[in-house]
N, C-alpha and C positions, 0 to 999 in steps of 0.2 A: 255560453250555454247553447247546446244544440236544440233547435226547435223542430219538432216532428208534427206531422199532420195527425188529425184525429184517427184517420184510417190506419196509419202506422202504429199509433199508440195502442189500438185495439188488437193488433196482431200478436200471436204468441211467438216467443223467441225460438229460433232453430239454430242449433250449434253449427259452426263452420268446421268442415272436415279437413281434407288435405290442405297442406300449406303450398300454394302455388307460387313458387319463386319466379322472378323474371328470368328470361333466358339469359345466360351469361354471354357477355360480349368479349371479344379478344382485344386487349389493350396493353401495350408495352410488355408483352411476354407473359401476361396473366389472363386468366378468365375471371371476369368481374360480374357480380350481380349488381348492376347499377340501380340504386334506389334514390340517391341524392346527387346533386350537381357535383359535389366534391368527390364522387366516385369516378368521375370521368377524366381520363387523360388520353392524349393522342396528338400526333403531328400529321397534318394533311394539307392538301391544296384543293382549291375549288375555283370555279369560274362563274361570274355573274354578268348580267347584261341589263341595260336600261329598257324602259318601255318602248321607245322608238327603235331600239336595237342599234343605236348610233355608236355606242361605245361598250367596251367589255373590261372587266376587272378580274385579274387573277389574284386571289387572296390565299396566303399561307399562314396557318396558325399553329403554334405549339402550345398545347394546353396541358397543364399539370394540376391534378386534383381540382379540376373545374375552373381554374383561373388561367386566362390567356397570359402567358409569360413572354411570348414573342409573336410579332405580326409583321408580315411582309405584304405590301400592297403594290401591285403592278397594274397600270392602266394603259389603254390604247383607244384611240378613235375619238376622244372627246376632250377638248382642252379644259373644260370646267371640271371634269372628273379628276384631273391631276391635282388640282387645288383641293378638291374634296378629299382625295386620298391623304393629303397632308394632315387634314383635320381628323380623319378616321384613324390614322396611325396613332395620334395622341389619345383618341377616345378608347381604342380597343385594349391596349395593354393594361393589365391590372383588373380588368372586369371579368366576372364569371361569364361562361358562354351563354348562360340564360340572360344575363344583363345585356350582353352584346347583341343577342338576337332581338331584344326588345328596345334597343337604342337606335335612334336615327343616325345612321352613319353618313349622312349628308347626301350621298349619291345613290340613286336607284340601283345602279350596277353593283356597288359595294354592298348594299343591303341584301341584294339577291345572292351575292357570293357568300355572305355570312349565313344566310338561310341554308344554302347548299352544304356548307361546311358543317353547320350544326347537325344536320341529318347524318353526315358521314361519321362525325365524332361520336354521337350518342348511340349509333348502331354498330360501332366498332369497325367501321370500314376505313381505317386510317392507314397511312403508309407505315406507321410504327406499331401496328397491331401485334406483330410477332417479334418485335425487337426488345430484348431484355432492357428494362428500365427506360425504353423509349429513346428519343434523340435529344442531344444536349441543346440547351438554349443557345442559339447562334446557328443552328443547322439550316435555317431559312436562307442564310446568306450564301450557302453553297450553290444554290441555283443561279446566282449572279456571277460566279467566277471571280477571278482575282481583281478585276477592275471594278467590281461591285456595280455593274450595269446590267439592266435587263436585256435578255437576248430577244431581239426583234427581227422579224422577217417582213420586208415590205416589197411586194412585186406589183407591177402594173403592166397591163397589156391591152392592145386594141387589135382588132382584126386587120385593120389597114396597115398598121406600122409594126405589129409584133410585140414581143415581150421586152420589159425593162426591169432589171434587178436594181433596186434602190437601196436596200439595207439587208445585210445578211448577219448571221450570228457573229461572224468575225468583225463586222463593222460597216461603216458607210461605204457604199460601192462608188468608186470613182471612175471606173472604166469597164465596159463590156467587150470581151475579146470575141471577134467574129472570124469565121473561116471564109473560104472562097465562095461558099454558098450563102453567106450572111447568116449562118447559124451560130448560136452562142456556144463557145467551147471553153469559156473561163471568164474570170472577172478579177479586177484589181480592187483593192479596198484599203481604207485607213481605219485603224482602231482608234476612235475618238477618246475612249477611256485611257488607253495607253498614252496617246498623244498628250492628253491633259496631265497625266502623271509625270511625263517627261518634262513638261513646262514647269510644273510645280517643283521639280527637282533641279531646276536651273537651266535647262536647255532653252535656246531661243526657238520661237515657233517654227521656223523653217527646218531646223535640225530635228525637232520633235516630230514634224510631219513626215520627214524621210524615214525616221526610225520606226514610226508606227505603221508604215505601209506594208502591204503584203499582197499576195495573189493566190488564186486557186484555179486549178484546171490547166489547160494547154495554152496558157497566155502567150508563151514564147513562140507558138506556132501560128499565132493570129495573123491574118491578112490585114486587119485593121482593128483599132480599138476606138470605141465611141463613148462619149459622155452620155450616160443613160438619162440624164435630166435635160439635156439640151439638143442632142443629135437624134 
């Protein structure tokens, strides 16, 4: 039973006029007047960070009728966050987005990412906003490619010694190709995901290593090739 103050009880009633609907949001090819969590659908990405900004999390959610059907969590910069991501992946799927927003997802960066995604989804700012029926459950894996590995770029540089490419989207960088002026003109790499798959399929490690190698740029024109981690 609703309890009203004496002042409100003494007021005379005034009828409500126009019906003010919420602004419609675009989701999965439709315009929706969202009134309940179940009205919300969408697929989107977002990034969160922890208080000391030591690590970051990229979170991908596929929400259907308010429920998280698919979650992809990618982390960088903090070893503890990778273990937190494992727990958060178990927590997220099956929850409504409101439940997930109000659940401790273990890591500050993952919680921040969930907050950012919640805002995108409820305001209709999703990647699937104008896609008929949205994206299928499993679309989150497309970001990872065939090897189902996150694409990571890791570069290091000092004024004294210059730049070092350590990890590219293609894989682990094994060699930097330099020209006669010691400028980078390419790099050699090994795709660790492909290498692991080759080993799982029966290749010995040395064969798998050779099959997973590749290069980019003018490597063949290099005056010298250095190990970016040692030289």
